[in-house]
C-alpha positions in Angstrom: 0.0 0.0 0.0 2.9 2.4 0.7 4.1 1.9 -2.8 0.7 2.8 -4.2 -0.3 5.8 -2.1 2.9 6.8 -0.3 1.8 5.8 3.2 -0.1 3.1 5.1 -3.2 4.5 6.8 -3.5 3.6 10.5 -6.6 1.4 9.9 -4.7 -0.7 7.4 -1.6 -0.9 9.5 -3.7 -2.2 12.4 -5.5 -4.6 10.1 -2.2 -6.1 8.9 -1.3 -6.8 12.6 -4.7 -7.9 14.0 -6.3 -9.7 11.0 -3.8 -10.3 8.2 -6.2 -12.6 6.3 -8.8 -9.8 6.2 -6.2 -7.4 5.0 -5.2 -9.7 2.2 -8.9 -10.0 1.1 -9.4 -6.3 1.2 -6.3 -5.7 -0.9 -7.3 -8.3 -3.5 -10.8 -6.8 -3.7 -9.3 -3.3 -4.1 -7.0 -4.5 -6.8 -9.8 -6.1 -8.6 -11.9 -3.0 -8.5 -9.1 -0.6 -9.6 -7.7 -2.8 -12.4 -8.1 -1.6 -16.0 -11.2 -3.0 -17.6 -14.2 -1.4 -19.4 -13.1 1.8 -17.7 -9.5 3.1 -17.3 -8.1 3.6 -13.8 -8.3 7.4 -14.6 -12.1 7.1 -15.2 -12.5 5.2 -12.0 -10.6 7.9 -10.1 -13.0 10.5 -11.4 -15.9 8.5 -10.0 -14.1 8.3 -6.6 -15.0 12.0 -6.0 -18.8 11.8 -6.6 -21.7 10.0 -5.2 -22.4 8.4 -8.6 -25.2 6.3 -7.5 -27.5 9.2 -6.5 -26.5 12.6 -7.9 -24.8 14.0 -10.9 -21.2 15.1 -10.7 -21.4 18.8 -10.2 -18.2 19.9 -12.0 -17.4 16.8 -13.9 -20.5 16.2 -16.0 -23.4 13.8 -15.6 -23.3 10.6 -13.7 -23.1 7.5 -15.9 -26.3 6.0 -14.6 -28.4 9.1 -15.0 -27.5 10.1 -18.6 -25.5 7.2 -19.9 -27.5 6.6 -23.1 -26.9 10.2 -24.2 -23.2 10.0 -23.7 -22.6 6.7 -25.5 -21.6 5.0 -22.2 -21.9 1.2 -22.4 -23.6 -0.9 -19.8 -20.2 -2.6 -19.1 -18.7 0.8 -18.3 -21.6 1.7 -15.9 -21.3 -1.8 -14.3 -17.6 -1.2 -13.6 -18.3 2.4 -12.3 -20.8 0.9 -9.9 -18.1 -1.5 -8.6 -16.0 1.5 -7.7 -19.1 3.0 -6.0 -19.5 -0.3 -4.0 -15.8 -0.1 -2.9 -16.1 3.6 -1.8 -19.8 3.8 -0.7 -20.8 0.3 0.3 -23.5 -2.2 -0.7 -26.5 0.2 -0.4 -25.1 2.6 -3.0 -24.2 -0.3 -5.3 -27.6 -1.9 -5.1 -29.3 1.5 -5.7 -27.1 2.1 -8.7 -27.7 -1.3 -10.1 -31.5 -0.8 -9.8 -31.1 2.5 -11.7 -29.0 0.9 -14.3 -31.5 -1.8 -14.9 -34.2 0.8 -15.4 -32.2 3.1 -17.7 -30.2 0.5 -19.8 -32.3 -2.7 -20.2 
């Protein structure tokens, strides 16, 4: 983690000591989410700074779920953006976003 972000946050340092198996799972999950795929890592980083599952990005343009058809965004791209939302905002935001996706892009 220090190589990726320059430091190890206290939470993760404690996790490596208290529950190394959980730490490894979290790191594998994070790696899976941030790997290049339908979206570039750069695109995923943009999503990091908005609540993409509920509101449009104020300064960065519309959220992929809300106006994806007008932007030529694919369902795979939105699916991947929602995985980033899941990592950053948790299961409720992911489930809400998936429900919106299913309504907008059938």
